[in-house]
All heavy atoms as an XYZ file, in Angstrom:
675
protein
N      -3.993    -22.355     -6.240
C      -2.940    -21.796     -5.402
C      -3.609    -21.087     -4.228
O      -4.393    -20.170     -4.442
C      -2.062    -20.792     -6.188
C      -1.396    -21.480     -7.369
C      -1.020    -20.188     -5.274
C      -0.685    -20.536     -8.299
N      -3.316    -21.476     -3.002
C      -3.905    -20.789     -1.852
C      -3.327    -19.375     -1.707
O      -2.184    -19.127     -2.044
C      -3.525    -21.670     -0.672
C      -2.370    -22.479     -1.131
C      -2.467    -22.590     -2.625
N      -4.172    -18.487     -1.222
C      -3.750    -17.103     -0.980
C      -3.083    -17.033      0.380
O      -3.665    -17.407      1.379
C      -4.968    -16.197     -1.040
C      -4.648    -14.754     -0.954
C      -4.074    -13.997     -1.924
C      -4.898    -13.869      0.139
N      -3.961    -12.701     -1.516
C      -4.464    -12.605     -0.238
C      -5.443    -14.036      1.401
C      -4.545    -11.507      0.593
C      -5.534    -12.936      2.223
C      -5.084    -11.698      1.815
N      -1.847    -16.610      0.433
C      -1.088    -16.593      1.685
C      -0.539    -15.181      1.892
O       0.034    -14.588      1.003
C       0.080    -17.605      1.630
C       0.834    -17.610      2.936
C      -0.432    -18.994      1.302
N      -0.702    -14.659      3.093
C      -0.238    -13.317      3.411
C       0.381    -13.336      4.800
O      -0.269    -13.731      5.762
C      -1.423    -12.345      3.366
C      -1.131    -10.882      3.573
C      -0.303    -10.340      2.418
C      -2.438    -10.102      3.649
N       1.630    -12.941      4.908
C       2.325    -12.938      6.184
C       2.834    -11.535      6.520
O       3.281    -10.807      5.647
C       3.532    -13.873      6.146
C       3.173    -15.311      5.906
C       3.370    -15.890      4.668
C       2.634    -16.076      6.932
C       3.054    -17.210      4.446
C       2.309    -17.401      6.721
C       2.523    -17.962      5.481
O       2.210    -19.273      5.272
N       2.822    -11.195      7.790
C       3.442     -9.964      8.291
C       3.020     -8.716      7.529
O       3.834     -7.871      7.207
C       4.976    -10.079      8.247
C       5.485    -11.219      9.085
O       4.866    -11.499     10.122
O       6.486    -11.838      8.700
N       1.757     -8.580      7.252
C       1.273     -7.467      6.442
C       1.062     -6.199      7.255
O       1.259     -5.113      6.756
C      -0.033     -7.888      5.760
C      -0.673     -6.846      4.914
S       0.369     -6.452      3.505
C      -0.565     -5.139      2.785
N       0.652     -6.327      8.501
C       0.191     -5.156      9.241
C       1.095     -4.766     10.402
O       1.651     -5.611     11.075
C      -1.208     -5.415      9.802
C      -2.182     -5.881      8.776
N      -2.493     -5.148      7.673
C      -2.898     -7.017      8.680
C      -3.372     -5.799      6.944
N      -3.631     -6.941      7.530
N       1.205     -3.469     10.613
C       1.680     -2.957     11.873
C       3.118     -2.552     12.021
O       3.430     -1.831     12.947
N       4.021     -2.991     11.179
C       5.412     -2.616     11.394
C       5.690     -1.222     10.852
O       6.062     -0.328     11.584
C       6.360     -3.646     10.763
C       6.264     -4.985     11.418
C       5.721     -6.052     10.743
C       6.682     -5.165     12.718
C       5.620     -7.286     11.351
C       6.580     -6.391     13.338
C       6.049     -7.463     12.650
N       5.550     -1.047      9.551
C       5.721      0.271      8.927
C       4.648      0.447      7.855
O       4.059     -0.523      7.388
C       7.122      0.438      8.272
C       8.211      0.374      9.307
C       7.361     -0.566      7.170
N       4.398      1.699      7.480
C       3.538      1.951      6.335
C       4.218      1.346      5.120
O       5.430      1.430      4.964
C       3.382      3.459      6.107
C       2.497      4.149      7.070
C       2.887      4.783      8.218
C       1.090      4.311      6.985
N       1.796      5.323      8.838
C       0.676      5.052      8.097
C       0.135      3.908      6.065
C      -0.643      5.384      8.324
C      -1.187      4.250      6.288
C      -1.561      4.974      7.402
N       3.455      0.736      4.238
C       4.013      0.145      3.023
C       3.942      1.160      1.895
O       2.883      1.684      1.576
C       3.228     -1.105      2.648
C       3.789     -1.798      1.428
C       3.031     -3.070      1.106
O       2.518     -3.717      2.030
O       2.947     -3.396     -0.095
N       5.092      1.432      1.305
C       5.191      2.381      0.199
C       4.666      1.692     -1.059
O       5.156      0.639     -1.446
C       6.661      2.752      0.023
C       6.936      3.854     -0.917
C       7.423      3.728     -2.177
C       6.770      5.236     -0.687
N       7.563      4.958     -2.744
C       7.178      5.895     -1.855
C       6.307      5.985      0.383
C       7.138      7.280     -1.972
C       6.275      7.355      0.267
C       6.682      7.992     -0.895
N       3.671      2.268     -1.708
C       3.085      1.674     -2.908
C       3.476      2.477     -4.147
O       3.801      3.659     -4.052
C       1.563      1.618     -2.780
N       3.425      1.862     -5.301
C       3.790      2.528     -6.554
C       2.680      3.437     -7.064
O       2.927      4.305     -7.891
C       4.138      1.492     -7.616
N       1.451      3.255     -6.584
C       0.313      4.044     -7.074
C       0.419      5.508     -6.684
O       0.839      5.832     -5.573
C      -1.002      3.513     -6.498
C      -1.347      2.129     -7.006
O      -0.720      1.672     -7.967
O      -2.250      1.512     -6.428
N      -0.004      6.381     -7.595
C      -0.146      7.793     -7.266
C      -1.399      7.951     -6.409
O      -2.336      7.172     -6.499
C      -0.259      8.635     -8.529
S       1.270      8.697     -9.475
N      -1.420      8.982     -5.566
C      -2.534      9.184     -4.636
C      -3.541     10.174     -5.208
O      -3.185     11.180     -5.812
C      -2.014      9.716     -3.305
C      -3.102      9.884     -2.284
C      -3.466      8.831     -1.473
C      -3.783     11.087     -2.155
C      -4.484      8.955     -0.547
C      -4.804     11.233     -1.230
C      -5.147     10.164     -0.433
O      -6.153     10.291      0.481
N      -4.810      9.881     -4.991
C      -5.911     10.806     -5.269
C      -6.994     10.545     -4.228
O      -7.296      9.381     -3.927
C      -6.468     10.613     -6.667
N      -7.562     11.589     -3.645
C      -8.588     11.431     -2.608
C      -9.763     10.581     -3.077
O     -10.331      9.816     -2.309
C      -9.113     12.800     -2.160
C      -8.112     13.538     -1.295
O      -7.336     12.874     -0.569
O      -8.107     14.776     -1.340
N     -10.135     10.697     -4.343
C     -11.324     10.004     -4.843
C     -11.006      8.750     -5.664
O     -11.869      8.214     -6.340
C     -12.160     10.957     -5.685
C     -11.398     11.479     -6.896
O     -10.172     11.268     -6.995
O     -12.031     12.124     -7.735
N      -9.780      8.229     -5.594
C      -9.387      7.105     -6.456
C     -10.092      5.801     -6.103
O     -10.589      5.113     -6.980
C      -7.881      6.897     -6.411
N     -10.149      5.423     -4.841
C     -10.684      4.110     -4.490
C     -12.191      3.957     -4.684
O     -12.626      2.915     -5.153
C     -10.278      3.720     -3.078
C      -9.073      2.822     -3.042
N      -8.461      2.312     -4.145
C      -8.379      2.338     -2.001
C      -7.442      1.560     -3.801
N      -7.359      1.556     -2.504
N     -13.005      4.936     -4.336
C     -14.447      4.734     -4.545
C     -14.842      4.498     -6.001
O     -15.840      3.855     -6.282
C     -15.073      6.022     -4.024
C     -14.084      6.570     -3.067
C     -12.737      6.167     -3.614
N     -14.038      4.988     -6.939
C     -14.371      4.829     -8.352
C     -13.538      3.752     -9.039
O     -13.684      3.528    -10.226
C     -14.177      6.167     -9.097
O     -12.809      6.570     -8.966
C     -15.098      7.231     -8.544
N     -12.655      3.071     -8.302
C     -11.774      2.058     -8.877
C     -12.464      0.700     -8.953
O     -13.392      0.429     -8.204
C     -10.517      1.910     -8.016
O      -9.754      3.080     -8.045
N     -11.970     -0.176     -9.815
C     -12.505     -1.539     -9.834
C     -12.159     -2.262     -8.535
O     -11.197     -1.907     -7.858
C     -11.792     -2.183    -11.027
C     -10.603     -1.343    -11.282
C     -10.919      0.032    -10.788
N     -12.963     -3.269     -8.178
C     -12.708     -4.000     -6.937
C     -11.463     -4.865     -7.033
O     -10.776     -5.070     -6.045
C     -13.916     -4.870     -6.590
C     -15.180     -4.110     -6.226
C     -16.325     -5.087     -5.973
C     -14.955     -3.233     -5.011
N     -11.143     -5.362     -8.202
C      -9.979     -6.207     -8.388
C      -8.791     -5.355     -8.829
O      -8.860     -4.688     -9.857
C     -10.275     -7.292     -9.429
C      -9.153     -8.281     -9.708
C      -8.821     -9.070     -8.441
C      -9.564     -9.229    -10.811
N      -7.735     -5.358     -8.045
C      -6.503     -4.633     -8.341
C      -6.738     -3.148     -8.626
O      -6.421     -2.648     -9.707
C      -5.784     -5.293     -9.521
C      -4.336     -4.845     -9.628
O      -3.792     -4.301     -8.644
O      -3.749     -5.011    -10.699
N      -7.292     -2.410     -7.671
C      -7.524     -0.978     -7.890
C      -6.206     -0.226     -8.043
O      -5.219     -0.558     -7.401
C      -8.261     -0.541     -6.619
C      -7.874     -1.532     -5.594
C      -7.641     -2.823     -6.321
N      -6.183      0.736     -8.885
C      -4.992      1.550     -9.148
C      -5.323      3.013     -8.935
O      -6.451      3.430     -9.094
C      -4.532      1.364    -10.588
C      -4.315     -0.051    -10.968
C      -2.877     -0.312    -11.125
N      -2.699     -1.722    -11.452
C      -1.567     -2.337    -11.328
N      -0.533     -1.694    -10.916
N      -1.460     -3.604    -11.635
N      -4.309      3.781     -8.641
C      -4.485      5.219     -8.528
C      -4.402      5.860     -9.904
O      -4.327      5.176    -10.926
N      -4.396      7.189     -9.943
C      -4.290      7.880    -11.225
C      -2.920      7.645    -11.870
O      -1.977      7.233    -11.202
C      -4.485      9.350    -10.851
C      -4.145      9.436     -9.412
C      -4.477      8.109     -8.814
N      -2.828      7.902    -13.161
C      -1.568      7.712    -13.895
C      -0.453      8.621    -13.371
O       0.701      8.229    -13.337
C      -1.783      7.996    -15.385
C      -2.638      6.958    -16.072
C      -1.917      5.626    -16.213
O      -0.710      5.619    -16.474
O      -2.589      4.603    -16.046
N      -0.814      9.839    -12.990
C       0.180     10.815    -12.522
C      -0.317     11.475    -11.245
O      -1.511     11.567    -11.011
C       0.403     11.885    -13.581
C       1.024     11.317    -14.814
C       1.519     12.410    -15.709
N       2.240     11.788    -16.806
C       2.105     12.105    -18.054
N       1.295     13.081    -18.391
N       2.794     11.495    -18.987
N       0.639     11.966    -10.461
C       0.281     12.674     -9.246
C       1.515     13.129     -8.494
O       2.617     12.640     -8.749
N       1.328     14.052     -7.583
C       2.455     14.592     -6.831
C       2.810     13.733     -5.622
O       3.897     13.850     -5.089
C       2.121     16.002     -6.369
C       1.988     16.967     -7.534
C       1.631     18.353     -7.090
N       2.498     18.784     -5.999
C       2.227     19.792     -5.198
N       1.120     20.469     -5.349
N       3.045     20.126     -4.240
N       1.873     12.886     -5.189
C       2.108     12.067     -4.000
C       1.851     10.595     -4.314
O       1.111     10.269     -5.232
C       1.202     12.535     -2.872
C       1.506     13.971     -2.472
C       0.537     14.516     -1.467
O      -0.675     14.471     -1.742
O       0.989     14.960     -0.414
N       2.492      9.726     -3.533
C       2.324      8.279     -3.682
C       1.516      7.741     -2.509
O       1.450      8.347     -1.442
C       3.678      7.570     -3.700
C       4.572      8.000     -4.812
C       4.097      7.431     -6.109
N       5.010      7.833     -7.164
C       4.757      7.709     -8.429
N       3.620      7.199     -8.826
N       5.615      8.090     -9.327
N       0.947      6.564     -2.715
C       0.147      5.908     -1.678
C       1.069      5.200     -0.688
O       2.049      4.584     -1.071
C      -0.811      4.875     -2.308
C      -1.504      4.049     -1.242
C      -1.820      5.565     -3.195
N       0.727      5.319      0.576
C       1.311      4.453      1.595
C       0.136      3.778      2.280
O      -0.932      4.366      2.433
C       2.204      5.205      2.563
C       1.507      6.227      3.404
C       2.492      6.940      4.294
N       1.784      7.744      5.279
C       2.370      8.513      6.147
N       3.680      8.595      6.184
N       1.661      9.194      7.001
N       0.308      2.525      2.672
C      -0.827      1.788      3.209
C      -0.393      0.837      4.317
O       0.756      0.490      4.423
C      -1.558      1.038      2.103
C      -0.717      0.054      1.360
C      -1.431     -0.558      0.190
N      -2.694     -1.109      0.571
C      -3.758     -1.199     -0.211
N      -3.692     -0.792     -1.437
N      -4.865     -1.711      0.202
N      -1.358      0.431      5.127
C      -1.124     -0.604      6.127
C      -0.823     -0.133      7.523
O      -0.818     -0.927      8.443
N      -0.564      1.142      7.745
C      -0.312      1.653      9.087
C       1.051      1.276      9.626
O       1.842      0.603      8.991
N       1.347      1.729     10.833
C       2.587      1.365     11.517
C       2.315      1.321     13.007
O       1.284      1.783     13.478
C       3.699      2.368     11.207
O       3.569      3.530     11.986
N       3.250      0.788     13.748
C       3.096      0.663     15.197
C       2.907      2.027     15.860
O       2.214      2.152     16.860
C       4.304     -0.053     15.782
N       3.490      3.056     15.291
C       3.396      4.406     15.858
C       1.973      4.963     15.757
O       1.520      5.699     16.615
C       4.394      5.348     15.157
C       4.226      6.783     15.600
C       5.819      4.878     15.417
N       1.229      4.574     14.707
C      -0.107      5.121     14.473
C      -1.222      4.346     15.155
O      -2.368      4.718     15.082
C      -0.381      5.198     12.969
C       0.368      6.318     12.298
C       1.711      6.179     11.995
C      -0.254      7.512     12.001
C       2.419      7.211     11.387
C       0.431      8.544     11.395
C       1.773      8.380     11.095
O       2.456      9.403     10.500
N      -0.921      3.232     15.786
C      -1.916      2.482     16.538
C      -2.667      1.460     15.704
O      -2.550      1.400     14.484
N      -3.455      0.654     16.394
C      -4.147     -0.473     15.771
C      -5.177     -0.045     14.724
O      -5.425     -0.774     13.773
C      -4.824     -1.325     16.841
N      -5.794      1.106     14.868
C      -6.838      1.533     13.926
C      -6.314      1.682     12.501
O      -7.045      1.454     11.545
C      -7.461      2.844     14.392
N      -5.047      2.043     12.348
C      -4.495      2.203     10.994
C      -3.778      0.951     10.502
O      -3.389      0.887      9.347
C      -3.532      3.384     10.950
O      -2.350      3.087     11.658
N      -3.608     -0.048     11.342
C      -2.862     -1.260     10.968
C      -3.758     -2.241     10.219
O      -4.102     -3.306     10.710
C      -2.253     -1.901     12.199
N      -4.158     -1.868      9.030
C      -4.975     -2.730      8.171
C      -4.662     -2.390      6.725
O      -4.277     -1.252      6.417
C      -6.460     -2.565      8.471
C      -6.957     -1.159      8.352
C      -8.349     -0.985      8.970
N      -8.888      0.291      8.556
C      -9.734      0.468      7.550
N     -10.180     -0.571      6.877
N     -10.154      1.662      7.218
N      -4.803     -3.345      5.829
C      -4.407     -3.135      4.436
C      -5.240     -2.064      3.737
O      -4.785     -1.437      2.794
C      -4.464     -4.440      3.653
O      -5.751     -4.994      3.709
N      -6.456     -1.830      4.200
C      -7.314     -0.811      3.587
C      -6.965      0.597      4.048
O      -7.462      1.574      3.495
C      -8.779     -1.103      3.902
N      -6.115      0.731      5.045
C      -5.711      2.042      5.529
C      -4.737      2.663      4.529
O      -3.680      2.116      4.248
C      -5.036      1.887      6.902
O      -4.644      3.127      7.405
N      -5.118      3.798      3.967
C      -4.309      4.463      2.946
C      -4.041      5.899      3.352
O      -4.863      6.551      3.962
C      -5.049      4.466      1.608
C      -5.345      3.109      1.059
C      -6.237      3.172     -0.168
N      -5.598      3.850     -1.287
C      -5.958      5.036     -1.765
N      -6.952      5.706     -1.240
N      -5.323      5.569     -2.777
N      -2.882      6.390      2.968
C      -2.527      7.782      3.189
C      -1.596      8.176      2.053
O      -1.298      7.389      1.170
C      -1.864      7.955      4.558
C      -1.814      9.386      5.030
C      -2.986     10.097      5.276
C      -0.607     10.026      5.208
C      -2.939     11.423      5.697
C      -0.545     11.346      5.637
C      -1.710     12.038      5.863
O      -1.667     13.344      6.270
N      -1.129      9.394      2.055
C      -0.278      9.867      0.958
C       1.054     10.390      1.488
O       1.165     10.782      2.648
C      -0.998     10.949      0.180
C      -1.354     12.143      1.030
C      -2.149     13.136      0.196
N      -2.486     14.292      0.972
C      -3.681     14.533      1.481
N      -4.661     13.673      1.303
N      -3.915     15.620      2.163
N       2.036     10.393      0.606
C       3.362     10.878      0.957
C       4.058     11.353     -0.310
O       3.985     10.678     -1.340
C       4.187      9.729      1.547
C       5.043     10.169      2.695
O       4.559     10.219      3.810
N       6.292     10.474      2.430
N       4.735     12.507     -0.272
C       5.521     12.913     -1.436
C       6.639     11.899     -1.675
O       7.191     11.354     -0.718
C       6.108     14.274     -1.032
C       5.266     14.742      0.106
C       4.764     13.511      0.784
N       6.974     11.599     -2.923
C       7.978     10.569     -3.195
C       9.389     10.918     -2.717
O      10.226     10.043     -2.587
C       7.943     10.411     -4.717
C       7.248     11.591     -5.232
C       6.394     12.138     -4.127
N       9.641     12.178     -2.423
C      10.983     12.558     -1.970
C      11.086     12.690     -0.452
O      12.097     13.153      0.057
C      11.419     13.854     -2.643
C      10.505     15.028     -2.345
O       9.398     14.809     -1.785
O      10.872     16.169     -2.677
N      10.039     12.278      0.287
C      10.072     12.371      1.755
C       9.802     11.009      2.378
O       8.774     10.406      2.145
C       9.025     13.361      2.252
C       9.556     14.746      2.273
C       8.795     15.756      3.090
N       7.725     15.290      3.919
C       6.558     15.898      4.024
N       6.311     16.961      3.309
N       5.640     15.450      4.830
N      10.716     10.538      3.157
C      10.544      9.273      3.864
C      10.686      9.511      5.361
O      10.968     10.612      5.807
N      10.460      8.473      6.138
C      10.676      8.542      7.573
C      10.831      7.125      8.112
O      10.762      6.158      7.354
C       9.547      9.307      8.280
C       8.199      8.669      8.070
O       8.031      7.464      8.238
N       7.209      9.463      7.702
N      11.021      6.979      9.390
C      11.236      5.680     10.001
C      10.018      4.786     10.039
O      10.120      3.615     10.421
N       8.857      5.309      9.654
C       7.622      4.534      9.661
C       7.169      4.148      8.264
O       6.030      3.755      8.067
C       6.491      5.341     10.319
C       6.770      5.600     11.760
O       7.169      4.697     12.477
N       6.587      6.828     12.192
N       8.042      4.270      7.275
C       7.674      4.020      5.886
C       8.673      3.063      5.267
O       9.875      3.286      5.319
C       7.658      5.349      5.121
C       7.242      5.347      3.672
C       5.824      4.829      3.510
C       7.349      6.758      3.109
N       8.181      1.959      4.696
C       9.056      0.963      4.071
C       8.442      0.450      2.794
O       7.492      1.006      2.276
N       8.988     -0.617      2.265
C       8.426     -1.235      1.073
C       8.511     -2.743      1.210
O       9.224     -3.277      2.044
C       9.120     -0.748     -0.201
C      10.576     -1.113     -0.288
C      10.975     -2.263     -0.942
C      11.541     -0.296      0.280
C      12.312     -2.597     -1.017
C      12.879     -0.625      0.206
C      13.267     -1.783     -0.440
N       7.760     -3.440      0.401
C       7.692     -4.894      0.454
C       8.264     -5.468     -0.830
O       7.884     -5.061     -1.921
C       6.232     -5.332      0.611
C       6.034     -6.817      0.722
C       4.592     -7.134      1.044
N       4.140     -6.481      2.252
C       4.331     -6.949      3.496
N       4.960     -8.072      3.666
N       3.884     -6.288      4.535
N       9.176     -6.412     -0.683
C       9.725     -7.117     -1.839
C       8.843     -8.338     -2.075
O       8.576     -9.104     -1.153
C      11.177     -7.534     -1.589
C      12.034     -6.293     -1.391
C      11.691     -8.387     -2.733
C      13.442     -6.573     -0.975
N       8.391     -8.495     -3.299
C       7.452     -9.569     -3.626
C       8.027    -10.443     -4.736
O       8.563     -9.938     -5.717
C       6.092     -8.989     -4.091
C       5.152    -10.089     -4.516
C       5.486     -8.130     -3.004
N       7.922    -11.727     -4.563
C       8.286    -12.685     -5.597
C       7.002    -13.340     -6.089
O       6.247    -13.914     -5.296
C       9.222    -13.753     -5.033
C       9.509    -14.937     -5.963
C      10.276    -14.476     -7.199
C      10.280    -16.002     -5.216
N       6.754    -13.228     -7.365
C       5.584    -13.881     -7.949
C       6.082    -15.115     -8.690
O       6.840    -15.020     -9.645
C       4.834    -12.930     -8.902
C       4.339    -11.724     -8.121
C       3.692    -13.657     -9.593
C       3.718    -10.651     -8.968
N       5.645    -16.258     -8.224
C       6.067    -17.512     -8.805
C       5.175    -17.860     -9.988
O       3.966    -17.923     -9.857
C       5.960    -18.612     -7.743
C       6.407    -19.960     -8.221
C       6.276    -20.997     -7.126
O       6.426    -20.664     -5.946
O       6.010    -22.153     -7.481
N       5.785    -18.052    -11.141
C       5.012    -18.442    -12.317
C       4.940    -19.947    -12.378
O       5.934    -20.631    -12.173
C       5.666    -17.914    -13.585
C       5.432    -16.440    -13.792
C       5.836    -16.017    -15.189
O       5.566    -16.764    -16.152
O       6.427    -14.945    -15.293
N       3.757    -20.440    -12.627
C       3.572    -21.886    -12.757
C       3.089    -22.199    -14.161
O       2.223    -21.515    -14.689
C       2.562    -22.400    -11.737
C       3.052    -22.219    -10.336
C       2.088    -22.838     -9.380
N       2.574    -22.630     -8.017
C       2.248    -23.389     -7.016
N       1.414    -24.388     -7.184
N       2.716    -23.147     -5.824
N       3.642    -23.223    -14.726
C       3.188    -23.644    -16.049
C       2.220    -24.811    -15.886
O       2.402    -25.644    -15.011
C       4.379    -24.068    -16.921
O       5.112    -25.088    -16.246
C       5.292    -22.889    -17.201
N       1.198    -24.862    -16.711
C       0.205    -25.935    -16.578
C       0.764    -27.307    -16.915
O       1.718    -27.525    -17.486
C      -0.897    -25.552    -17.555
C      -0.436    -24.353    -18.294
C       0.861    -23.923    -17.729
């Protein structure tokens, strides 16, 4: 299955389910890194048009309390297609 990614960068920060920790990524596995089990803030990633090109990349991460949103924060709906052999 080819890896396909469309419209990932630049529109709004993507709201992620992971909890945020300053030191989470350097100690995480390279495949499917996760944040801590619990935390007061959630990860947002990918940047937005308001923050400029430097933050418009999937590795760009920041934090946000789960009860605070703004016009630069959204989420991505994903469909994972299961294939049987």
